[in-house]
C-alpha positions as CSV (number, residue, x, y, z in Angstrom):
1,M,-8.7,8.4,-4.4
2,L,-11.0,11.0,-2.8
3,A,-9.6,14.2,-1.3
4,N,-10.6,17.7,-0.1
5,D,-8.7,20.4,1.8
6,S,-8.2,18.4,5.0
7,V,-9.0,14.7,4.3
8,S,-7.9,12.1,1.7
9,R,-8.7,8.4,1.3
10,Y,-6.8,6.2,-1.1
11,E,-8.0,2.7,-1.8
12,Y,-6.1,-0.1,-3.5
13,I,-7.8,-3.4,-4.6
14,P,-5.5,-5.9,-6.5
15,S,-6.8,-8.0,-9.3
16,L,-6.2,-11.6,-10.3
17,E,-4.5,-11.7,-13.7
18,T,-3.7,-15.3,-14.3
19,D,-4.9,-18.8,-13.2
20,E,-1.3,-19.7,-12.3
21,V,-1.2,-17.5,-9.2
22,K,-4.2,-19.5,-7.8
23,T,-1.8,-22.3,-7.0
24,N,0.5,-20.1,-4.9
25,L,-0.5,-19.7,-1.2
26,L,1.0,-16.2,-0.9
27,E,-0.8,-15.0,-4.1
28,R,-4.1,-16.6,-2.9
29,A,-3.7,-14.6,0.4
30,K,-3.1,-11.4,-1.7
31,L,-6.4,-11.8,-3.4
32,N,-8.1,-10.8,-0.1
33,L,-5.8,-7.8,0.2
34,K,-7.6,-4.4,0.2
35,S,-5.6,-1.5,1.5
36,I,-7.1,1.9,2.5
37,Y,-4.9,4.9,3.3
38,Y,-6.7,7.6,5.3
39,I,-5.3,11.1,6.2
40,N,-7.0,13.8,8.2
41,V,-4.6,16.8,8.3
42,K,-6.6,18.8,10.8
43,Q,-6.7,15.9,13.3
44,K,-3.1,14.8,12.4
45,K,-4.5,11.3,11.9
46,Y,-3.0,8.8,9.4
47,L,-4.5,5.3,9.3
48,K,-4.0,2.3,7.1
49,Q,-6.7,-0.4,6.9
50,E,-5.2,-3.7,5.7
51,N,-7.3,-6.7,4.8
52,Y,-4.7,-9.4,4.6
53,L,-6.1,-12.7,6.0
54,K,-7.6,-10.5,8.8
55,T,-8.6,-6.9,9.0
56,Y,-5.9,-4.7,10.6
57,L,-6.2,-0.9,11.4
58,I,-2.6,0.5,11.5
59,E,-1.9,3.8,13.1
60,M,0.8,5.3,10.8
61,P,3.2,8.1,11.8
62,V,2.0,11.4,10.3
63,M,3.2,11.7,6.7
64,M,5.6,8.8,7.4
65,G,8.5,11.1,7.6
66,I,9.4,11.0,3.9
67,K,12.3,13.4,3.3
68,W,11.6,14.8,-0.2
69,K,14.1,16.6,-2.4
70,L,12.3,18.7,-5.0
71,D,13.5,19.2,-8.5
72,F,11.9,22.1,-10.5
73,S,14.4,22.0,-13.4
74,K,12.6,19.6,-15.8
75,P,8.8,19.9,-15.5
76,R,6.5,17.6,-17.5
77,K,2.8,17.4,-18.3
78,I,0.5,14.7,-16.9
79,L,-3.2,15.0,-17.8
80,G,-2.6,18.6,-18.8
81,Y,-1.1,19.6,-15.5
82,T,2.5,20.9,-15.0
83,C,4.3,18.4,-12.7
84,Y,7.6,18.5,-10.9
85,K,9.8,15.7,-9.7
86,A,10.5,14.8,-6.1
87,I,12.8,12.1,-4.8
88,G,12.5,10.7,-1.3
89,E,13.3,8.0,1.2
90,M,10.1,6.1,2.3
91,P,10.6,4.4,5.7
92,V,9.6,0.7,5.8
93,F,9.2,-1.7,8.7
94,N,12.5,-3.4,9.6
95,A,11.7,-6.9,10.8
96,K,15.2,-8.0,11.5
97,G,15.7,-9.2,15.1
98,Q,12.1,-9.9,15.8
99,K,11.3,-13.2,17.4
100,D,10.0,-16.1,15.4
101,L,10.1,-14.1,12.2
102,T,11.7,-15.8,9.1
103,Y,11.8,-12.7,6.9
104,K,14.9,-10.7,7.9
105,T,15.8,-8.9,4.7
106,Y,13.5,-5.8,4.9
107,K,15.4,-2.5,4.1
108,T,14.8,0.4,6.5
109,S,13.8,2.7,3.6
110,H,12.9,2.7,-0.1
111,T,14.0,5.3,-2.7
112,V,10.8,6.6,-4.3
113,V,10.0,9.2,-7.0
114,A,6.8,11.3,-7.2
115,W,5.6,13.8,-9.8
116,F,3.4,16.4,-8.2
117,T,1.5,19.4,-9.5
118,P,1.3,22.7,-7.5
119,E,-1.8,23.5,-9.7
120,I,-3.7,21.3,-7.4
121,P,-2.4,22.3,-4.0
122,L,-3.3,19.2,-2.0
123,P,-0.5,17.3,-0.1
124,Y,-1.9,13.9,-1.1
125,G,-1.1,11.0,-3.4
126,P,-1.5,7.2,-3.8
127,N,-0.4,4.9,-1.0
128,R,2.2,6.8,1.1
129,Y,3.3,9.3,-1.5
130,V,2.1,12.3,0.5
131,G,3.5,15.5,2.0
132,L,4.4,17.4,-1.2
133,P,3.2,20.9,-2.2
134,G,0.8,19.5,-4.7
135,L,-1.3,16.5,-5.7
136,V,0.9,13.5,-6.8
137,L,-0.2,12.3,-10.3
138,E,2.6,9.8,-10.8
139,A,4.8,7.8,-8.4
140,Y,7.0,4.8,-8.3
141,N,9.4,2.9,-6.1
142,L,12.9,2.6,-7.4
143,T,13.9,0.0,-4.7
144,S,10.9,-2.3,-5.6
145,N,11.5,-2.8,-9.3
146,G,9.9,0.5,-10.3
147,Y,6.5,-0.5,-9.0
148,G,4.2,2.6,-9.2
149,Y,1.0,4.5,-9.9
150,R,-0.2,7.0,-12.5
151,A,-3.4,9.1,-12.4
152,A,-5.9,8.1,-15.2
153,K,-8.4,10.9,-14.6
154,I,-9.1,13.9,-12.3
155,E,-12.6,15.1,-11.5
156,F,-13.7,18.0,-9.4
157,S,-17.1,18.4,-7.7
158,D,-18.8,21.4,-6.3
159,K,-20.7,19.3,-3.9
160,E,-19.3,18.3,-0.5
161,T,-18.4,14.6,-0.5
162,E,-18.2,12.7,2.7
163,I,-14.9,10.9,3.0
164,P,-15.4,8.0,5.5
165,E,-12.7,7.1,8.0
166,P,-12.0,3.4,8.3
167,K,-13.0,2.1,11.7
168,E,-12.9,-1.7,11.6
169,G,-9.8,-3.9,12.3
170,I,-7.3,-5.0,14.9
171,R,-5.5,-1.8,16.0
172,L,-1.7,-1.9,15.6
173,T,1.1,0.6,15.6
174,F,3.2,0.8,12.4
175,E,6.2,-0.7,14.2
176,E,4.3,-3.8,15.4
177,S,2.2,-4.3,12.2
178,G,4.9,-6.0,10.1
179,Y,5.6,-8.7,12.8
180,K,2.0,-9.3,13.6
181,I,0.8,-9.6,10.0
182,M,3.7,-11.9,9.1
183,A,3.2,-14.0,12.2
184,D,-0.5,-14.5,11.3
185,F,0.6,-15.4,7.7
186,N,3.1,-18.0,9.0
187,K,0.4,-19.4,11.3
188,M,-1.9,-19.8,8.2
189,I,0.9,-21.6,6.3
190,K,1.5,-24.1,9.2
191,E,-2.3,-24.8,9.5
192,N,-2.6,-25.4,5.7
193,M,0.4,-27.8,5.8
194,K,-1.4,-29.9,8.4
195,K,-4.4,-30.3,6.2
196,P,-4.6,-33.5,4.1
197,C,-3.7,-33.0,0.4
198,E,-6.6,-33.6,-1.9
199,G,-5.9,-36.4,-4.2
200,C,-2.6,-37.4,-2.5
201,G,-2.1,-41.1,-2.2
202,K,-4.9,-41.9,-4.7
203,K,-4.0,-44.1,-7.6
204,K,-4.9,-42.9,-11.0
205,K,-7.0,-45.2,-13.2
206,H,-5.7,-45.7,-16.7
207,K,-8.1,-46.6,-19.5
208,K,-7.0,-49.5,-21.6
């Protein structure tokens, strides 16, 4: 993540860990996933660039409306910084009721936890963990099996670093992005099902 007083850019690139996932269509699609979260506080601009089958540029609601509850009772140290706990509800796209959409189990919000440090007074963090009175150094999603993030290192620079805004992609609103991306994914599945299976119908030769 890169950040200054007014702009932040967080980039997530997943990695392939096992050969087993190569056989799964969904996991193969995820290999092309590259998410970029961009926030410009002065311009009140919040963008997410999603590379998932296609490149999408999603206009997100500012700070996503996470309602944080701060807890200063039990601070802890992360990378030498004093951090405090915050619990919030992260809004997610509710796909229920959309036409031609098979996934109808999305919850309207996820319970999330973030550890932030006021010693670095920037309202940023990984993914959508933003809007707190300090930089988020650790965060996880209680609804999604505790999936989360932890800062490995923090570096400061005296030089001004340009933080580029993502420009490319099919522009979508947050509300329509879930349906559009899933519709494109379902289309890809149908197209792959129509393709002939390699090796199907061929008889194996057995050596005597």
